[in-house]
N, C-alpha and C positions, 0 to 999 in steps of 0.2 A: 825663416818665414816663407810660406808657400806663395808662389806667384800665381795669380788668377787672371784670367781674361774673361770678359763678359760680352754678351751680345743680346739683341732683342730676339724673341721667339720668332721662328720662321715657318711654322706650319706642321704638316704631317709627321715628318721625321722627328721633330722636336717633341711632338705629342707622345710619340713612342718612347723617347728618352725620359720624359716626365713620368709616364706610367711605369716604366722599368725602375726608375728611381723610387717611386712610391712603393712598388712591390718589395724592393730590396730593403727600404727603410722599415716597412712593416715587419718583415721577417727578422731583421737585425735587432729590433727593439722588443720582440715578443718576450714575455707576455704583456709588456706595456704597450701602449698605443703610440701612434705617430701622428703627425700633423695632417697630412692628406694621404688617404689610401688611394689605390688606383681608380676606383669609381669616383672618388671626390675630385680627382684631377680632371676627369672628363666632365663631371658636373660643373666644376668651376669655370670651364670654358664658356658655358652659356652666360655667365655673368660678366665676362671680359668683352668689352666693346671693341678694343683695338689691340692688335698684336703687340704694339709697343708698350702695352701695360703688363707684359710678361717679360722678365729678363732672366737669362741663364748665366751662371758663372762656372767656369771650367778650370780644372787644374790638370796636371800631367796625366792623371788617371781617368779623366772624363768629367761628366757633370758633377760638380761639387756642391752646387746650391742653386736654388731658383727662388723667384719672388713673383707673385701675381697681385697686381694692384687692382682692387675691385672698387672703382670709383663709386661712391663718393669718398668713403672714409676708411677703408680697410686694406691691409696687405696680409696675404698668406705667404709664408716663406719657410723653407727648410734647408738645412745644411746636411750634407752626407754624413751618416753616423761615423764613418771612418776618417773624416776630415778632422784635423786638429781645429777645434773651434777657437778661432782667434778673434779678438775684438775688432781687428781691422776689417775682416770679411763681413762680420755682422754690421759694423758701421757703414761699410760700402753699400750693403743691401738696404739698410734703413735710410741712408741719405738718398738713395735712388727713389725709394718709396715716398719719402717726405717731399722730394722735389715733384714727383707725380701728383701728390696731394695738393701741393701749393698751386700747381698749374690748373687744377680743377676750379679753384676759387671757392667762394661761399655759395652754397646752394640756395636757390629761391624757396624750394620746398624739399622736405626730407621724409623718408619713411620713418615711422614711429621708432623702430629699433635703432636707427641712427640718431634721431633727435634726442634720445635719452642721454647720449654721451657728448653732445655739443656739435657745433657746426664747423669749427676751425681746428679739427684734431685729426690724428691718424690712429687707427686701432690695429692691433695685431693680437695673435694668440700665443700663449705659453702654457704648456702642460705643467701641472703641479709637480710632476716627476722630473721636470727639466730645470733643475736648480741653476745650472750655469747660464741657460738662456734667460731665465728670470733675472738673475743678477746683472747680466749685461744690458738687457733692455731697461731695467730700472736705473742703471748708471747713465743711460742716455736720456733719462727724464720721464720715461713711461711709468704710469701708475696703474695699479690694479683696479678693475671695475668688477664688483662682485655680483652684478645682476645678470650676468650672461651665462652661457652654457656650462653645464656640468655633465660629465660623461659617466654613465653607470654601466655596470656589467652584471650578468646573471649566469651562474654556472648551470649548465644543462645536465650535468652529471651528478652534482652533489646536493642540489636542492629541488624541492617539489614546487612547481609553479601552481599557485592556488588559482581557482576559478575567480574571475573578477567579481567584485561586489558592486552591483549597480544600484543607483538611486531608484526609488519607485517610479515607474512610468518609463524607464529606459530599458533598452534591450540591446544585445550584442549579436550581430550577424555579419556574414560575409558581404562584401560589396558586389553588386551585380551591374550589368550594363545599364539598367534603369537608373542607376545612381550617378552616372557619368557627370552630368552638369553640376550636381551638388558636390561631387567629389572634387571637381576642378575648382569650384568656388571656395571650398574649404581649404584646398591646397594653396590657392592664391592668398587667402586671408592669413593663413598660418605662415607663409613665406613671403610676406609683403615687401621684404627688403629686396 
């Protein structure tokens, strides 16, 4: 059994570690996808209110796993593709996240996306291609929710992308500087979480 140590995220150098981890995981799993790509790591930092909502696990080779608790109800985590995925490590990660979630308590009001799954829960992601992770989180009592994201891909070499078919009265054009306020409002509505 591998020995792991863990600690709270501590800033700039750890951000570099997380980005490098995401790069490596993306390459290692190609042509499949991974949980967070390098840009996702940076983007996720905007949702993290406290650095103690990010935890890093290390083995003798370096960063073995990470978890980012996004209060109110979600945790993103990943385990290094070369690490033997043992249930003890996964349990440690999820126990940490569940404790973070319990510390938040019940929310007085919630964004719609979270309200759909309930107030006193913790959510996480599992890729359909990651059967071992699915099995382990299900053994811990997590259940699948089918209303959330689906990842699609389109080959740019094998298929022709057809021009979009628009409803009467609609048109498609590039965004301009004049659209800034409407674009910001649309972005906020679409990403209300």
